[in-house]
N, C-alpha and C positions, 0 to 999 in steps of 0.2 A: 560611211559604212552602212549598207542597208541590210535588213534582216530577211532571209529567205527561209521557206520551209525546208525541212531536211531533204526530201526527195529533189526539190528544185536546186537546192544547194549542191547536192551530190552531182546532179546533171551539169551544173555550171562549172564545177571543178573539173569534171571529166572533159568538158569542152576546152577549158583552159589548157589542160595537159596535152590534149590532142594538138592544139595549135602550137604549143611549145615544142612538141616532138617534130612537127612539120618544119618548124623554123630551125631545128638543129641547135638548140640552146646549150649544148654541152651536157655533161653528166650530172651537174648539180641542179637538182630540181627540188626546191623546198616544199613543194606541194605533193610530191609523189607518194609518200608514206600515208598521208591522210586519205588520198584518193584510193590507194590500194586497199585500205581497211574500211572504206565507205560501206555502210550496211552491216558491219560487224557489230553485234549487240554488245559484247563484252560484259563488264561488271555493271549492272544497273545501280549498284549502291556505291559506286566509286567516289561519290561526294562525301562519304564518311572518311575522315582523315586517319592516317596511321596512329596518331596520338590517342585516338579513342580506343585503341586496343592495348593501351598500357596497363600493366598489372598494378593494382592499387593495394597490394598486400601490406599490412601494417599501417594502413592509413595514409600511404603516400598519395598525395593529391596534386596533380598538375592540371586537373580538369577545371579548377576554379578560374583559371585565366580566361577561358572562353565562355563557360556556361555560368551565367550570373543573372542579375536583374537588369533589364534593358533601361535605356535612358531616352527621354524625349519621344520622338516618333517611333523609335525602336521599342515597341511594347512587349517584346519577347522576354519572358522570364523563364529561362531554360535551366535553372540551377538544379532541377530534379535530375538532370542528366549526370550530375555528380553522384547521385544515389543509386541510379539503376541504368543498366544497359538497355536503352530503348531501341533495340535492333530488330529488323525483320529476320525471319528464319534464314533468308539468303545471305544476310550479312553477319551471321554469327561465327562463321569460319573466317579467320583473318586472311584477307586476300593479299596483304602487303608482305609477301613472303621474303622479299629482299631484306627486310628487317631481321629475319631469323638467321641470316647467313653472316658468319664471321669472315670479313674480307681482309683481315690482317695479313694473312699469308699471301694473298693475291697482290695486295698493295706492296708488300716487301719485294716482289719480283721486278718492280719498276724502279729505275734509278731516279735519284733526285734531279739529275740533269735532264733526263727525258721528260719528266712531268713538268718541270719548270719551262722547258722549251714549248711544251704543249699548251700550258695555260697562258703563255704570253703571246700566243697567236690571236689575231683579231678574227672572230667569226661573225661579227655584227655587220661590218661594211659589206662583206660578200652577200649577206642576206638582203641588205638594202638594194644592192645592184641587181640581184636575181629577181626580186619581186617587182622592181621598177620596170623590168623587161617583160612583165606579164600584164599587158594592158587590160585583159578581161578578168583579171583576178579581182574579186569584189571586196576583199578584206582589207585589213590595215597594212599599209606599206610604211615601214619605219621611216619617219621624216626628220628625226633628230640626228644631226651630224655631230657625233661624239668627237670626231677628229678635230673639228673646228673649235671645240672646247666651250668653256663657260667664262663669262666675265666676272668681275669682282663682286657683283651682286647676285651671282648664280643664274643669270639669264643665258640661254644658249646664244652663242655668237652667230649662229646661222640664220637668225631672224624667224625661227619657227614658232616662237612664243612659249616654248617649254622653259621651265625654271626648276632648278634642283631643290629638293626638299631634304634637309638634314633632320633625322628623326631618331628616336630611341627605339631599337629593335624590340619587337614583341617578345616577352620572356619565354625562355625554354628552348624549344627546337630551333628558333630563329636566331639564336645567338651564333656568332661566327665559330665559337668553340665546338659547335655541333655540326659544322660542315660547310656552310656557305656564307658569303658576304653579299650585299646587295645595295642597290641605290634606287631612288624614286625621283621622277620628274612629273610636274603638273603643267597643264595648259588649259586656260579658260578660253571660251569662244572669242571671236574677233571683236565683238561689241564691248567686251570687258577690257579690251586693250586700246580702246579709242575714246577720245573726248566727245562731248555732246555734238560736235560738228562732224564727227566721223573720222577725224584725223588721228593717226596713231599717237599714243601718249603713254610713255613709260610711267609717268607719275600716276595717271589714272589706273593703269594696270596694277601698280604696286598697291594703291589704295584698295582696289577690288580684291586683290589677293589677301591683304590685311583683314578686310572685312570677312572674307571666307575663313581665314585662319581663326579669327575670333569666334565665328559661328560654329566651326567644327571642333576646334581644340579646346574651347572653354567648357568646363564642366558645370557652368552656371545655368539656371533655367532660362527658357525662351518665352517671350522676348526679354532681353536683358533690361531690367527696369532702370529708371533714372537714378535710383538709389539702390545699390546692390544689397540684398537682404539675406534670404534663406539658402542660397545656393552653396554647393560645396566649393570652397575656394582653397582647399588644401589645409595645411597646418595652421594653427592659430597664429594670427599676426600676418598672414600672407596678404599681399595687396589684392584688391578686388580687380576683376576684369582680366584682360589678356594683354600681355606685352606684345607690341608689334614693332616693325621697323618704322622710322619716322615717315608719317603720311600727313597729307593736308586735309583738314576738315572742310576747308573752303570748297574743295572739289565735289563734295557730297552735300554741303549745306546742312551739316548736322553736327551737334556737339557730342563727339564720340567719347571724350574722356570725362564728360559731366562737370566741367569746371565753369560752365556758364558763358564761355566765349568760344568763337571759332578761330582756330589758329592754323598756321601753315605747316607746323611740324609737331604732331602729337605722337606719343609712343605707348599709349595704353588705350584700349577700347573697353569702356565700361557699359556703354549703351550701343545697341545695334539700330541703325536706321531701318526703315521699312524696305528700302530698295538699294540696289547697287548704284554705282556712280557712272558718269560719262554716258556713252552710247548704250550702256546696260541699265540706264535709269528706269527702264520699264520692267526690269526683272526683280521679282520679290526676293528679299533676303530672308531665308529660313534657317533658324538655328539647327545644327546637326544634319543639314541637308545640303548636298551639292546642287548647283544649278544645272539645268539641262545643257549638255554639250561639253561638260568638264571631261578632260582626258587625263589619265594617269598612265605612266610608262614605268615599268619596274623590271630591272634586270637582276637575275640571280647569278652570282659569279663563283668561280673557284677562289680559293684562298691563296693569295700571293704573299708569302711571309716577308718579302723584301719590299713591299709597298706599304707605306705608313697606314693607309686605310684598308689594307688587305685585299682590295679589289683587283682581281686579275683582268687582263685584257679579254680573255675568252669568257663567253657567257655560257652558263649551263642552260638558262632559260631566258626568254624575253616575254614579258607579260604586259598586255595592253588592255585597258578598260576605258569605256566611254559611257557617259550617262546619256542614254538615248531617249529617256523619258523621265519625267519628274512627277510621280504620283503624289496626290494629296494625302493628308494624314488618314483620311477614311480608307483610301485605297491601300495604303501601307498596312493599316490594321487588318483589313480584309485579307490581304496576302498572307499575313501571319496566321490568320484563322484557317485559311485553305491549307497552308503547310501542315498545321496541326491535324486537320481532318485527314489529309492524305497519309500522314504517319500513322494515325489511329487505324486507318483502313489497310495498312501494310503496303501502301503504294510507294514505289521509289520516286524520288523527285523528278519532275519533268522540266526540261529547259528547252525553249525554242531555239532554232538556229542550227548551225552545223559548223564544222571546223573552219571552213573557208571564210566565214563571216563572224564566227564567235558564237558563244552561247549567251543567252539572255536570262537573267533572273527576274523574279516577279517585282523587283523594286527599281527597275529602270536601267540597270547596268548591263552592258554587253561586254563580254570578256573573251579575249583571244590570246592564245599562247603559242610560243615556238620553243622547241627543245632540240638538243643535239641529236644528229643522226650518228650512225656507227663510226663515221669518220670525223665527228666533231663539228660538222656544219649544222647550222640551225635549220630546222625544218618545222613545218606546221604540225601542231599536235593533232592526234586523232580525236575522234569524238569521245572515246573513253578517257583519254588523257585530259581532255578539256573538262570532263565531268569531275575529275579529281580536283580541279580548281574551284568548283562551285560550292563545296562544303563550307569553306571559310568565308566565302563571299555571298552566302545565301542567308539562311536564318540562324544567326548566332547572337546570343544575348549581349556580348560585349562590344560588337562592332558598332561603329558610328557611320550610319548610312552605308553599311556593308563594306567599309574600308577600315584601314588601321593607321596608315603612315601619317597623314596630316594631323590626325587627332593626337599623335605622339611627337609632333614637330618641336624642335628646340625653339623657344619663343623668340620673336623679333628677327632682326637682321642676321643673327648668328645661325638661324635655321634656314636661311635661303642660300645654301651653298652645297657643294657635293658632299655626299655622305662620308662621315669621318667620326669615329667614336672617341678619338683623342680629345681630352678636355671636357668631355660630356660627363656630368655627374650622375650617379645612380639615385635619382630623385624618387620619392614615393609615388604610388598611384594616388589619384584624387581621393580624398577622404581618408587616406592612410597616414600614419605617423612614421612608419618604418620604411627604409629604402626598398625599392621593388625587388632587386636581385636578392637581397637578404630574405624578404618575405617569400619569394619563390623557393629558394633553397630550403628554408624551414619547412614549407608545406609539401614540397615534392620529394624531399629527401635526397635530392641530387640536382644536377644541372640540366637534366632533360627529363621528359616524362617517363623514360625507361630506366633511369638511374644507371645508365651504362657508360657515362663519360668518366672513365677511370682517371684521367688527368685532373678533372675538376674535383672529383672525390678526394684525390690525394692532396690537392691544394687546400681545399676548404673544409674537408671532413677528416682531419687527421685522427686516426684511432677510432673513426666512426662517429665522431661528434663534430657538429658544425662549429667552426671557429668564427664566431660572429664579429669579433674585433677585427680580424683580417678582412672580412667582407665589407665592414664599415669604412675601410680605408678608401673605397671608391665613392662613398656618399658625400653630399655637400659638407664641407669642412674637413674632409679627409685629405690625405696627401697623395692619393691616386685617383683614377678615373674609371669610367665604364670599360674602356679598352683593357685596362689591367684586369678587370674582373672576368670578361667574357671573350677575350681573344685567346686562341690556342697558341701553344708553343710552335716553333718552327717545325719540329719533328711531327707533331700531331697534324698540323696544317697540311703538310705534304702527304702524310699517310691518308688523310681524308680525301685529298685530291686524287691520289692513286686509286683508292677504293671506288670513288665515284666514276672514274674513267673506266673501270671494269663494268659498271652498270651500263655506261654508254655503249661499250662494245657489244654487250649482250642485247641491248634494245628491248629490255623487258620492263618498261616503265609501268605496265599494267600491274606489276608486282611491287611497285613503290619506287620512290626516288631518294629515300634515306639510306644511309650506310651505317654499319656498326663496325667498330674495331674491338673485337672480343665477343664472347658469348652473349647472346641476346636474352639475358635472364629476366628482364623486366617487361617482356612482350608476350601477350597471350596468343597462343596458336588458335584457340577457339574460345568463344564466350559460353560459359556454362552458367545457367541460372540467370536471374535478373538483377540481383543486388551487387553493387560494387564493393560493399562493405564499409564505405565511407560514412554512411549514415549511422551505422552501428558503432563505428569508432568515434563518432562525433567530430568528424573532420570535413564537414561541408561548410563552405564559405560563400557568402552572398555579396561580397564586397569587391569582386573583380571589376576593374575598370580599364578601358583603353586610355582614358585621360590621365594626365600626370599633374602632380603638384609641384610645378617648377618654382 
């Protein structure tokens, strides 16, 4: 996937569409909407996510999950954003007006049978076919065959090299109870999947994925020393290093578990080698940094209450990210400085590229997204819709190389399979003693940033007070799991599906992609003044981490 300037990209897309029209490719054109809106300026501050317009009255703080102290190469300490709204004048009026609409009545007009039929239709395979028929389209053509499925180790059976990642969802708006389920797949470049002779090797690929898992998901300092010392390893008594699936130290020639011997099957990485293994032996291994060429594929789905993992067949969105460059630590630090300078000058963020190739951030990631059209078919996002993806994958203190899922992967072999919250415990964040869901509910005063999830309030805040004992049932040692804590009831799942279907029909995603059931009392219509009130209430937290203490 190459990067073009915006004018050239628009011209390329127009040429593709003209060719498609001449070929008579039918009425499904995934590129049409983006082309029709090419040159439309839209909201220059679309990268500010809706959660940043949450009311913080009474000290309710969901901001701590994102805005915190950076780790490793992420030198961004943005916890001051918990204290003040650092918005330009243009961003002070909340553009995400879909959040302000109560869609309960609209949802009630759709029958359960109708919405279930809709969400159980596959709109991913048609997208693959449609884009494969566009030879001049320069962007990502989905090449993961979901119908072929995954094997017992989470590898795609189609030979594409993608592997499923099972991870703990980021707290708050990303829990299924708030509207969507999702899954993630990762693929490393061909060299990481081959042995030193260039022959395909699953064992080498598993080893390289384990090394990357240890590099990204471990909260310990870099490089991991031969004797683990000062790093955060979770609660007292937690084992050092990172649990991984069984891999061979012989393939990398390095003592990963620090026991003084090279073995054919180790399950813990305490020390990181300088480089990856096999044909990727020339690639430096950097803690908290993905190697160039890494690809991540993420789908956002409707909630199917009759599927154990809640994942519907229909996708709301398909998101693709590729690490097209790997800046060094100096370049990363300078990118953060430039971002701060631009914000100080009141300039909106700039991202190179365009819809047909994706937008590129300053840290080497190129991101492209597809979203439903009014008929439920996946289409390329517009430039403005793409900008809405860049806020969380740009300069955020909590992110690990501007991503979230692999840093929150279930350790070892149990984390290399399709997403499923069942059996997953509510472990604490790294450096925390209390379970993550419990900590979030305490600090945010509800199950989302807006405290609008009435079902969760009724379940865990009976009489207005948090029932901590009930929440702890999903923690390690409890009798329930994460699915019990953050999955919606069947009734709520279907209402959320129906409400989102109304947004799809309206095609007003520039006004947001989140839905509310009930009055949006915890959302600001506009930001007045600079203070959030959290500093005065002494409710600012500096300990938000993507990493978890498994």
